[in-house]
C-alpha positions in Angstrom: -63.2 0.3 -48.5 -60.1 1.0 -46.5 -60.6 3.9 -44.1 -58.0 6.6 -44.4 -56.4 7.7 -41.1 -57.5 11.0 -39.8 -55.1 14.0 -39.5 -54.9 13.5 -35.7 -54.0 9.8 -36.1 -51.3 10.7 -38.6 -49.9 13.4 -36.3 -49.7 10.9 -33.4 -47.9 8.4 -35.5 -45.4 11.0 -36.7 -44.8 12.1 -33.0 -44.3 8.5 -32.0 -41.8 8.0 -34.8 -40.0 11.2 -33.9 -39.8 10.1 -30.2 -38.5 6.7 -31.1 -35.9 8.3 -33.4 -34.8 10.7 -30.7 -34.4 7.9 -28.2 -32.3 5.9 -30.6 -30.1 9.0 -31.2 -29.7 9.5 -27.4 -28.8 5.8 -26.9 -26.2 6.1 -29.7 -24.7 9.2 -28.2 -24.5 7.5 -24.8 -22.8 4.5 -26.4 -20.3 6.8 -28.2 -19.6 8.7 -25.0 -19.0 5.6 -23.0 -16.9 4.1 -25.8 -14.7 7.2 -26.2 -14.3 8.2 -22.5 -13.5 4.8 -21.0 -10.0 4.7 -19.6 -9.8 1.1 -20.8 -8.6 0.3 -24.3 -11.6 -0.6 -26.4 -11.5 -1.7 -30.0 -13.8 -3.3 -32.6 -12.3 -5.6 -35.2 -13.7 -7.7 -38.1 -13.8 -11.4 -37.1 -13.0 -12.7 -40.5 -9.5 -11.0 -40.8 -9.0 -9.2 -37.5 -8.9 -5.7 -39.2 -9.6 -2.8 -36.8 -12.6 -0.7 -37.6 -12.7 1.4 -34.5 -10.7 2.2 -31.4 -11.3 4.5 -28.5 -9.1 7.2 -26.8 -8.3 4.7 -24.1 -6.8 2.4 -26.8 -4.7 5.1 -28.3 -3.5 6.4 -24.9 -2.4 2.9 -23.7 -1.1 1.5 -26.9 0.5 4.8 -28.1 -1.0 4.6 -31.7 -3.1 7.3 -33.3 -6.5 6.1 -34.6 -5.3 6.5 -38.2 -2.3 4.2 -37.4 -4.7 1.4 -36.4 -7.9 1.6 -38.4 -7.8 -0.7 -41.4 -4.8 -2.7 -39.9 -4.7 -5.8 -37.8 -3.0 -6.6 -34.5 -0.7 -9.0 -36.3 0.4 -6.4 -38.9 1.1 -4.0 -36.0 3.0 -6.7 -34.0 0.9 -6.0 -30.9 1.1 -9.5 -29.3 4.1 -9.9 -27.1 3.3 -13.6 -26.9 1.6 -15.1 -30.0 0.1 -17.8 -27.8 -2.1 -15.2 -26.1 -3.7 -14.4 -29.5 -4.3 -18.1 -30.1 -6.0 -18.5 -26.7 -8.3 -15.6 -27.6 -9.2 -17.0 -31.0 -9.8 -20.5 -29.6 -12.0 -19.2 -26.8 -14.1 -17.0 -29.1 -14.6 -20.0 -31.4 -15.8 -22.2 -28.6 -17.9 -19.8 -26.4 -18.1 -16.5 -28.3 -16.4 -14.6 -25.4 -13.3 -14.2 -23.3 -13.3 -12.8 -19.7 -10.3 -11.2 -18.0 -7.6 -13.1 -19.9 -4.1 -11.8 -18.9 -2.0 -11.0 -21.9 1.1 -8.8 -22.8 0.9 -6.3 -25.6 3.6 -4.4 -27.5 2.9 -0.7 -27.7 4.2 1.8 -30.3 7.8 2.2 -29.6 8.3 -1.3 -28.1 6.9 -0.6 -24.6 5.3 -3.7 -23.0 2.0 -3.4 -21.1 0.1 -6.1 -19.2 -3.6 -6.1 -19.8 -6.7 -8.0 -18.7 -8.5 -8.8 -22.0 -12.3 -9.3 -22.3 -13.8 -9.9 -25.7 -17.2 -10.8 -27.2 -18.4 -11.7 -30.7 -21.2 -9.4 -32.0 -22.9 -8.8 -35.3 -23.2 -5.6 -37.2 -25.4 -5.7 -40.4 -25.2 -9.5 -40.4 -21.3 -9.6 -40.2 -19.3 -11.0 -37.2 -17.1 -8.5 -35.3 -15.1 -8.7 -32.1 -15.5 -6.2 -29.3 -12.4 -6.2 -27.2 -11.7 -4.4 -23.9 -8.2 -4.2 -22.4 -7.6 -3.0 -18.9 -4.0 -1.8 -18.2 -2.8 -3.7 -15.1 0.9 -3.0 -15.7 1.4 -0.9 -12.5 -0.5 -3.5 -10.5 1.7 -6.3 -11.9 4.9 -4.3 -11.2 3.8 -3.6 -7.7 2.9 -7.3 -7.2 6.3 -8.4 -8.5 8.0 -5.8 -6.2 6.1 -7.2 -3.3 7.0 -10.7 -4.2 10.7 -9.6 -4.4 10.4 -8.0 -1.0 8.8 -11.1 0.5 11.6 -13.2 -1.1 14.2 -10.9 0.4 12.6 -11.1 3.8 12.4 -14.8 3.5 16.1 -14.9 2.7 16.9 -12.8 5.8 14.8 -15.1 7.9 16.6 -18.1 6.5 20.1 -16.7 7.1 19.7 -14.8 10.4 21.3 -16.4 13.4 18.2 -15.5 15.4 15.4 -18.0 15.6 12.2 -16.8 13.8 9.0 -18.7 14.7 5.4 -18.0 13.9 2.3 -19.4 15.7 -1.3 -19.5 14.9 -4.0 -18.5 17.4 -3.9 -22.0 18.8 -0.2 -21.6 19.4 0.7 -24.2 16.8 3.8 -23.7 14.7 3.4 -22.3 11.2 7.0 -21.1 10.6 10.3 -22.4 11.9 13.6 -21.1 10.4 17.0 -22.8 10.4 18.2 -20.8 13.4 15.2 -22.2 15.4 16.3 -25.7 14.3 19.8 -25.0 15.7 18.5 -23.6 19.0 15.9 -26.3 19.8 17.1 -29.3 17.8 13.8 -29.9 16.0 13.8 -29.8 12.2 11.1 -27.7 10.5 9.2 -30.8 9.4 9.2 -32.0 13.1 8.1 -28.6 14.4 5.4 -27.6 12.0 1.8 -27.9 13.3 3.0 -28.8 16.8 1.7 -26.9 19.9 4.3 -24.9 21.8 3.8 -27.1 24.8 4.9 -30.1 22.8 8.2 -28.6 21.7 10.1 -26.3 23.9 8.3 -25.8 27.3 9.1 -27.5 30.6 6.2 -28.5 32.7 6.8 -25.8 35.3 6.9 -23.0 32.7 3.9 -23.9 30.5 1.4 -21.9 32.4 3.6 -18.8 32.6 4.4 -18.8 28.9 0.8 -19.4 27.9 -0.2 -16.3 30.0 2.5 -14.3 28.2 1.0 -15.4 24.8 -2.5 -14.4 25.9 -1.2 -11.0 27.1 0.4 -10.4 23.7 -2.7 -11.4 21.8 -4.8 -9.1 24.0 -2.4 -6.3 23.5 -1.5 -6.0 27.2 2.2 -6.1 26.5 4.6 -9.1 26.8 6.6 -8.1 23.8 9.8 -9.2 25.5 10.4 -12.0 27.9 13.2 -14.3 29.0 12.2 -17.9 29.6 13.6 -21.3 30.3 13.1 -23.7 27.4 13.7 -27.4 26.6 15.6 -28.6 23.5 14.7 -31.8 21.7 17.4 -33.6 23.7 15.9 -32.4 27.0 18.6 -29.8 27.6 17.4 -26.7 29.5 18.3 -23.4 27.9 17.5 -19.7 28.6 16.0 -17.9 25.7 15.4 -14.2 25.0 12.0 -13.8 23.2 10.7 -10.8 21.3 7.0 -11.4 20.3 4.7 -9.5 18.0 1.0 -10.0 17.2 0.3 -10.9 13.6 -2.8 -9.2 12.1 -4.6 -9.4 8.8 -5.5 -6.4 6.7 -8.6 -5.8 8.8 -6.6 -5.6 12.0 -7.8 -9.0 13.2 -5.3 -11.1 15.2 -4.3 -14.2 13.2 -1.3 -15.4 15.3 2.0 -14.4 16.7 5.6 -13.9 15.4 8.6 -14.5 17.7 12.3 -13.8 17.5 14.3 -16.0 19.9 17.9 -16.1 20.8 19.6 -18.7 23.0 21.1 -16.5 25.8 22.1 -19.4 28.0 25.8 -18.5 27.5 25.0 -14.9 28.5 23.2 -15.9 31.6 26.0 -18.2 32.6 28.3 -15.3 32.1 26.3 -13.2 34.4 26.5 -15.9 37.1 30.2 -16.4 36.5 30.8 -12.6 37.1 29.8 -13.1 40.7 32.3 -15.9 41.2 35.3 -15.1 39.2 36.4 -12.1 37.1 38.9 -14.2 35.2 36.4 -16.9 34.5 34.0 -14.2 33.4 36.5 -12.9 30.9 37.1 -16.3 29.5 33.5 -16.8 28.9 33.0 -13.3 27.5 35.7 -13.9 24.9 33.6 -16.6 23.3 30.3 -14.6 23.5 29.0 -13.4 20.1 27.4 -10.3 21.6 29.6 -7.2 22.2 30.4 -6.9 25.9 32.3 -4.1 27.9 33.2 -4.0 31.6 33.7 -0.6 33.3 34.9 0.3 36.8 32.5 2.3 39.1 34.0 5.5 37.7 33.1 4.6 34.1 36.6 3.7 33.0 37.0 0.9 30.5 38.5 -2.3 31.9 37.5 -5.0 29.4 36.3 -5.3 25.9 35.4 -8.7 24.4 36.4 -9.7 20.8 32.9 -9.2 19.5 32.9 -5.6 20.8 36.3 -4.8 19.3 35.1 -6.3 16.0 31.9 -4.4 15.8 32.9 -1.0 17.1 36.5 -0.9 16.0 38.3 0.2 19.3 40.9 -1.9 21.0 41.3 -2.2 24.7 44.7 -0.5 24.5 43.1 2.6 23.0 40.3 2.9 25.7 41.6 1.3 28.9 40.8 3.5 31.8 38.8 5.9 29.6 35.1 6.3 28.8 34.1 4.9 25.5 33.3 7.8 23.1 30.5 6.0 21.2 27.3 7.5 22.6 25.5 9.9 20.1 24.5 13.3 21.4 20.8 12.5 21.2 21.3 9.4 23.2 23.3 10.8 26.1 20.3 11.8 28.2 18.6 8.4 28.2 22.0 6.7 28.7 22.7 8.9 31.7 19.3 8.2 33.2 19.7 4.4 32.7 23.1 4.5 34.4 21.6 6.3 37.4 18.9 3.8 37.5 21.4 0.9 37.5 23.5 2.5 40.2 20.6 3.3 42.4 18.8 0.0 42.1 21.7 -2.4 41.5 19.3 -4.4 39.3 19.7 -5.2 35.6 18.7 -2.4 33.2 17.7 -3.0 29.6 16.9 -0.4 26.9 17.1 0.2 23.2 19.5 2.9 21.9 22.1 3.8 19.3 25.9 3.6 19.4 28.7 4.8 17.1 31.6 2.8 15.8 35.1 4.2 15.7 34.4 5.2 12.0 31.2 7.0 13.0 28.7 4.5 11.7 25.4 4.4 13.8 24.3 1.0 15.1 20.9 0.2 16.7 21.4 -1.9 19.8 19.6 -3.4 22.8 21.7 -2.7 25.8 21.6 -4.9 29.0 23.6 -3.5 31.9 24.3 -5.3 35.2 26.4 -4.6 38.3 29.1 -6.6 40.1 29.4 -6.0 43.8 32.3 -6.4 46.1 32.3 -8.4 49.3 30.9 -5.3 51.1 27.9 -5.1 48.7 29.2 -2.0 47.0 29.1 -1.7 43.2 32.6 -2.3 41.8 32.0 -2.9 38.1 29.4 -2.4 35.4 28.9 -5.0 32.7 27.3 -3.9 29.5 26.1 -6.4 26.8 25.0 -5.0 23.4 22.8 -6.8 20.9 23.1 -5.4 17.3 19.5 -5.0 16.0 20.4 -2.7 13.1 19.4 -5.2 10.4 16.2 -6.1 12.2 15.1 -2.4 12.3 16.1 -1.9 8.7 13.9 -4.8 7.6 11.0 -3.4 9.6 11.5 0.1 8.1 11.8 -1.2 4.6 8.6 -3.2 5.0 6.8 -0.2 6.5 7.9 2.1 3.6 6.9 -0.6 1.0 3.5 -0.9 2.6 3.1 2.9 2.5 4.1 3.1 -1.2 1.8 0.2 -2.1 -1.1 1.7 -0.3 -0.6 5.1 -1.9 -0.4 3.5 -5.4 -3.6 1.5 -4.7 -5.6 4.6 -3.7 -4.2 7.4 -5.8 -4.3 8.3 -9.5 -0.8 8.0 -11.0 -1.2 11.0 -13.3 -2.8 13.7 -11.1 -1.9 12.4 -7.6 -5.6 12.8 -6.6 -7.4 9.9 -4.9 -8.5 7.4 -7.5 -12.1 6.3 -8.2 -12.1 3.7 -5.5 -10.6 6.0 -2.9 -12.9 9.0 -3.6 -16.0 6.7 -3.5 -14.8 5.3 -0.2 -14.5 8.9 1.1 -18.0 9.7 -0.1 -19.5 6.7 1.6 -17.7 7.5 4.9 -18.8 11.1 4.7 -22.3 10.0 3.9 -22.4 7.8 7.0 -21.1 10.6 9.1 -23.6 13.1 7.7 -26.5 10.6 8.4 -25.4 10.1 12.0 -25.1 13.8 12.7 -27.8 15.0 10.3 -25.2 17.1 8.5 -25.3 18.6 5.1 -23.2 16.9 2.4 -22.8 17.9 -1.2 -21.1 16.3 -4.2 -20.3 17.6 -7.7 -19.3 15.6 -10.8 -17.0 17.9 -12.7 -16.1 17.3 -16.4 -13.6 19.2 -18.5 -15.5 20.6 -21.6 -14.3 19.3 -25.0 -11.3 17.5 -23.5 -11.1 15.4 -26.7 -10.4 18.6 -28.6 -7.4 19.3 -26.2 -5.9 15.9 -26.8 -6.6 16.1 -30.6 -5.2 19.6 -31.0 -2.3 19.7 -28.5 -1.5 16.0 -27.9 -2.1 13.6 -25.0 1.0 14.9 -23.1 -0.6 18.3 -23.0 -3.9 16.7 -22.0 -2.1 15.0 -19.2 -0.6 18.4 -18.1 -4.1 19.9 -18.2 -5.5 17.1 -15.9 -2.6 17.5 -13.5 -2.8 21.3 -13.2 -6.6 21.2 -13.0 -6.4 19.0 -9.9 -3.9 21.4 -8.3 -6.3 24.3 -9.0 -9.2 22.6 -7.4 -7.2 21.5 -4.4 -6.2 25.2 -3.8 -9.7 26.5 -4.4 -11.6 24.1 -2.1 -11.6 24.1 1.7 -8.9 22.0 3.5 -11.3 19.3 4.4 -13.0 19.1 1.0 -11.8 16.4 -1.4 -11.4 15.9 -5.1 -10.8 12.6 -6.8 -10.4 11.3 -10.3 -13.7 9.6 -11.2 -12.7 8.6 -14.7 -11.0 10.1 -17.7 -11.5 13.9 -17.5 -14.3 13.5 -14.9 -13.6 14.4 -11.2 -15.8 13.9 -8.1 -15.9 16.7 -5.5 -17.0 15.8 -2.0 -18.0 18.8 0.0 -18.9 17.9 3.7 -20.1 20.0 6.7 -22.0 22.6 4.8 -23.9 25.2 7.0 -27.7 24.8 7.3 -28.4 27.6 4.8 -26.5 25.7 2.1 -28.2 27.2 -1.0 -26.0 30.1 -2.0 -23.0 28.8 0.1 -23.0 25.6 -1.8 -23.4 27.3 -5.2 -20.5 29.7 -4.3 -18.1 26.8 -3.6 -18.7 25.2 -7.0 -19.0 28.5 -8.9 -15.6 29.5 -7.5 -14.1 26.3 -8.9 -15.8 26.8 -12.3 -14.8 30.5 -12.5 -11.1 30.1 -11.4 -10.7 27.2 -13.9 -12.2 29.4 -16.7 -10.0 32.4 -15.8 -6.7 30.5 -15.4 -4.7 29.1 -18.3 -3.1 25.7 -17.9 0.6 25.6 -18.4 1.4 22.5 -20.6 4.3 21.2 -22.7 2.3 22.6 -25.7 1.9 26.1 -24.2 -0.8 27.7 -22.2 -4.3 26.2 -22.7 -7.6 27.6 -21.6 -10.4 25.2 -20.5 -13.8 25.3 -19.1 -15.7 22.9 -16.9 -19.3 21.7 -16.4 -20.4 20.6 -12.9 -23.4 18.5 -11.9 -24.3 19.1 -8.2 -26.5 17.4 -5.7 -26.9 17.3 -1.9 -27.7 14.4 0.5 -31.4 13.5 0.7 -32.6 11.4 3.6 -31.0 7.9 3.8 -30.1 7.6 0.1 -27.0 5.7 -1.0 -23.8 7.1 -2.5 -24.8 5.5 -5.8 -28.1 7.4 -5.8 -26.3 10.7 -5.2 -23.8 10.0 -8.0 -26.7 9.2 -10.4 -28.4 12.5 -9.7 -25.2 14.5 -9.9 -24.4 12.7 -13.2 -27.8 13.6 -14.6 -27.3 17.2 -13.6 -23.9 17.2 -15.3 -25.5 15.9 -18.5 -28.0 18.7 -18.4 -25.2 21.3 -17.9 -23.5 20.0 -21.0 -26.8 20.1 -23.0 -27.3 23.7 -21.9 -24.0 24.8 -23.4 -21.3 23.7 -21.0 -19.1 26.0 -18.7 -21.9 26.1 -16.1 -23.3 24.5 -13.0 -26.5 22.4 -12.9 -28.2 21.3 -9.7 -30.0 17.9 -9.6 -33.8 18.0 -9.7 
């Protein structure tokens, strides 16, 4: 006879089944939450015909379609593939391996806008039928930035190819890794001949090798040596005097990887300086052929000579200025110019400095000024010789590169919608603050903040209004927090608050900070393109414990946030 289970046994089985069912429901809810809140475009399509059966909010936001526009249709019928070959690659890979990882493809959004995405896809079965799970990460901004950087690099390369100044790069062993056409003209070696050769094999005389290598070492050790004038040897053995401007090359981590040099053959200029001592007329002959602007003044500052390069660049003729002071010094450069003139007159030695000068039409030009004296037979200064090197284009290139780097860095670390630090940047800040807190045994708190029912905002008012809510919400938090606190976009409508340097008695203080954020958000209506919208937020909070990692803190704060949502939202929840 089969023994019937007791009441207690039946009750235990029922409880076990209820627990199993609860866990299944919780797993399903987690899947739905992850699916819908992901910023990436996620869709599920039937493998047999490609028909969409589900798409997330990330998909509708990126592609511009509503869910109803997509469900029941295919990517082909919606003309989503900018390049049909991308779809063929996807299908072929799925047929061979069952998956695709990070395949770059271009997609046509609603309205014709093109986005570049990284596509990952896997085959899966639902009720015995094959379906395709696809995830598309929007990398359009990254690709645009990459193309802009490539364009900038091409422009810089064009400048280096066309500049009359030699541009040379060396590795840490002082072997050539770049050699532009102007360097070929100066030293006589082709690029092919110069590449990979040590500096001592190319352009140094035996008696200058040790001096130049010392200069190189000083530059690499950041002791200076950014400018030097050296004797060099051409391929044909001709000795020339070169003006060198040297800069250390560093990688992204600040590690030295080599040296970049700008070089100009100033042999003619040096010869000119020697000729000044022998013959004024001979000097003027040489000066006339010099490509750098040169002016000669008497010991009272009156103009006596302007070479053709000076007249061409600055626009004044000698007839206009003879016996007069040249009116081309900007007001903000008059003090340093006066100081350098005094130094020249007192020492009688060459003075060199960087400054600005104005053309006759008022255009500002960046220059390097080299000033020297001519003395009469009694040793008294009779004339001043001023040589100007136009570096306007060089400075413009450096400034453009600096601004480009700043823009790229900001794009890489900040959320394009809200302007707040992005996920990577706020996590880096958390890790840095955590290290600082561990070293000083300081208090550190974090909060994961989620806008309640944000899907409803997007569904009711539209995604543009949702974007306005996110933007204004960040501004509210930034005004509410202390100046050294930080808020960053963690993902979707989730934000990570990093609250460092809390006092020892953090309890109520910590709660007040977050409660103020919650209360101000609840009391203030967000101004959007769809009108004023009220929102509430839920915050999961935790504080540093011992030597735990940032990931551990985030996990506890996330669990607290989940509890705050379960308890009704619009509230704080502290981690257990």
